[in-house]
Structure formats: structure tokens, C-alpha cells
C-alpha positions in Angstrom: 0.0 29.6 -72.5 3.2 30.1 -70.7 3.2 30.2 -66.9 5.4 32.2 -64.7 8.3 30.0 -63.5 7.7 31.1 -59.9 4.1 29.8 -60.1 5.3 26.5 -61.5 7.9 26.1 -58.8 5.2 26.8 -56.1 2.9 24.3 -57.7 5.7 21.7 -57.8 6.5 22.4 -54.1 2.9 21.9 -53.1 2.7 18.7 -55.2 5.9 17.4 -53.6 4.6 18.1 -50.1 1.2 16.5 -50.8 2.9 13.4 -52.4 5.3 13.2 -49.4 2.3 13.3 -47.0 0.6 10.6 -48.9 3.7 8.4 -49.0 4.1 8.9 -45.2 0.4 7.8 -44.8 0.8 4.8 -47.0 4.0 3.8 -45.2 2.3 4.0 -41.9 -0.7 2.0 -43.1 1.7 -0.8 -44.3 3.8 -0.7 -41.1 1.6 -3.0 -39.0 4.1 -3.1 -36.1 4.0 0.7 -35.7 0.2 0.7 -36.0 -0.2 -2.0 -33.3 2.3 -0.2 -31.1 0.3 3.0 -31.4 -3.0 1.2 -30.8 -1.6 -0.4 -27.6 -0.1 2.9 -26.4 -3.5 4.6 -26.9 -5.3 1.8 -25.0 -2.7 2.0 -22.2 -3.3 5.7 -21.8 -7.0 5.3 -21.8 -6.8 2.7 -19.1 -4.4 4.8 -17.0 -6.7 7.8 -17.3 -9.7 5.8 -16.3 -7.9 4.2 -13.3 -6.6 7.6 -12.2 -10.1 9.1 -12.6 -11.7 6.3 -10.6 -9.0 6.6 -7.9 -9.6 10.4 -7.6 -13.3 9.9 -7.5 -13.1 7.3 -4.7 -10.5 9.3 -2.8 -12.5 12.5 -3.0 -15.8 10.8 -2.2 -14.6 9.0 1.0 -14.7 11.4 4.0 -12.0 11.1 6.7 -12.4 8.8 9.7 -13.3 11.5 12.2 -16.1 12.8 10.1 -17.5 9.3 9.6 -17.4 8.6 13.3 -19.2 11.9 14.1 -21.9 11.2 11.5 -22.4 7.6 12.7 -22.6 8.8 16.3 -25.1 11.5 15.4 -27.2 9.0 13.4 -27.1 6.5 16.2 -28.2 9.3 18.7 -31.0 10.3 16.4 -32.2 6.7 16.1 -31.9 6.3 19.9 -33.9 9.4 20.6 -36.6 8.2 18.1 -36.8 4.4 18.3 -40.5 4.4 17.5 -39.8 6.2 14.2 -37.1 3.7 13.4 -39.4 0.8 14.2 -42.2 2.3 12.1 -39.8 2.8 9.2 -38.6 -0.8 9.4 -42.2 -2.1 9.5 -43.0 0.1 6.5 -40.2 -1.4 4.5 -41.4 -4.8 5.5 -45.0 -4.0 4.4 -43.8 -2.6 1.1 -41.8 -5.7 0.3 -44.7 -7.9 1.3 -47.1 -6.0 -0.9 -44.7 -6.2 -3.8 -44.5 -9.9 -3.7 -47.1 -11.6 -5.9 -50.1 -13.3 -4.3 -50.4 -17.1 -4.6 -53.5 -18.9 -5.9 -54.1 -20.5 -2.5 -53.8 -17.1 -0.8 -56.5 -15.7 -3.2 -58.8 -18.6 -2.6 -58.5 -18.7 1.2 -58.4 -14.9 1.9 -60.4 -13.5 -1.0 -61.8 -10.0 -0.4 -60.3 -10.0 3.1 -56.9 -10.2 1.5 -57.6 -7.2 -0.7 -58.7 -5.1 2.3 -55.7 -6.2 4.3 -53.4 -5.3 1.5 -55.0 -1.9 1.1 -54.8 -1.2 4.8 -51.1 -2.4 4.8 -50.4 -0.1 1.9 -51.9 2.9 3.7 -50.0 2.1 6.9 -46.8 1.6 4.9 -47.3 4.9 3.2 -47.7 6.7 6.5 -44.7 4.8 7.9 -42.6 5.7 4.9 -43.6 9.4 5.4 -42.5 9.2 9.0 -39.3 7.3 8.0 -38.5 10.0 5.5 -39.0 12.6 8.2 -36.6 10.8 10.5 -34.1 10.3 7.7 -34.3 14.0 6.8 -33.7 14.9 10.5 -30.7 12.6 10.5 -29.3 14.1 7.3 -29.8 17.6 8.7 -28.0 16.7 11.8 -25.1 15.2 9.8 -24.9 18.3 7.7 -24.8 20.4 10.8 -22.1 18.2 12.2 -20.1 18.6 9.0 -20.5 22.4 9.0 -19.4 22.5 12.7 -16.4 20.3 11.9 -15.4 22.6 8.9 -15.8 25.6 11.1 -13.6 24.1 13.9 -10.9 23.1 11.3 -11.0 26.6 9.8 -10.5 28.1 13.3 -7.7 25.7 14.1 -6.0 26.6 10.8 -6.4 30.3 11.3 -5.0 30.0 14.8 -2.1 27.9 13.6 -1.3 30.4 10.8 -1.4 33.3 13.3 0.9 31.5 15.7 3.4 30.8 12.9 3.2 34.4 11.6 3.9 35.7 15.1 6.9 33.3 15.5 8.3 34.5 12.2 7.8 38.2 12.8 10.7 39.8 14.6 9.8 41.7 17.7 6.4 40.0 18.1 5.4 39.5 21.7 
């Protein structure tokens, strides 16, 4: 069967294009220098993007010095106003650490049942102390959040005032 010359030309063009792509692919595969260079470039870009991402994360996560000072002052004031809660929280942490440590054979022989009762009592006391410590921590966090909100409000007011002042300075005929 005879084919239309236009169809044959189109098939030849497609075949040439496909063969050209395959030759380019084979050439790239045999060019080790170019492949190594591309690999190194890809790795450089990956490292750069990770470093940039890490830097942005750290920069965004660290609050400014003023806000840190306010938060630390507020937490110190909360701890100063509730030293008993702070002490109970510290004791609770100590009890918990003590109960998590394994008992020795000598301790079991000498203390026996008394040791078990003491540990149970310590666990109950620690649980209560942890609850109180959580309450103190929640109060401190709440106070820190309030401080941050107030700081944001103050900065917003200062910015609004500054913008109004600049607008008045730039507006002709403003009093």
C-alpha cells in the first residue's frame, strides 16, 4: 500500500525527534563530568534551602529581647507570689524521679512492705503536687500571653500614632 508523502514526512520527523532525544539522553549518561556537576549543584541547592529554612525558623521563633524580659519578669513575679506552689512542684518532680529509679535488692529486704506504702504515698503526693505545678504553670503561661497581647496592643497603638503623625506632616494645611 502506498502512503501519503505528507504522512511519511511526519513519521520521519517524529522518528528523528525521538532518536535525537535518545541520543541526547545517551550522551548525558556517558558524560560523567556533567552528571557529577549536576549532582553537586542539586546537593548545593538542597543544603542552601535547608540552611535558609532553618535560619528562618530560628529567626521567626526567637522573640525580641523586650518581650523575653517582660515574660521572664512576669514568670519571676508569679513564682515570687506563689513560692509554695513552686516548692511543691519541685518536690513533685523529685518524687517522680525517685519513684522512677529502680529499687535495689537491699532496699527491698530492709524496707519491704513499708517501702511499697511509702512509694504509693509518694506517688499520690507527687500526683497532687504535679497538679498544683500544672496550675501554677498555666497561670504563668496565661500571664505571659496577656503580656504578649498587651505588648502587641501597645506597639499597634504606637504604629498608628506614628502613621497619623506622618500623614499630618505630609498633608498640606494640616494643623
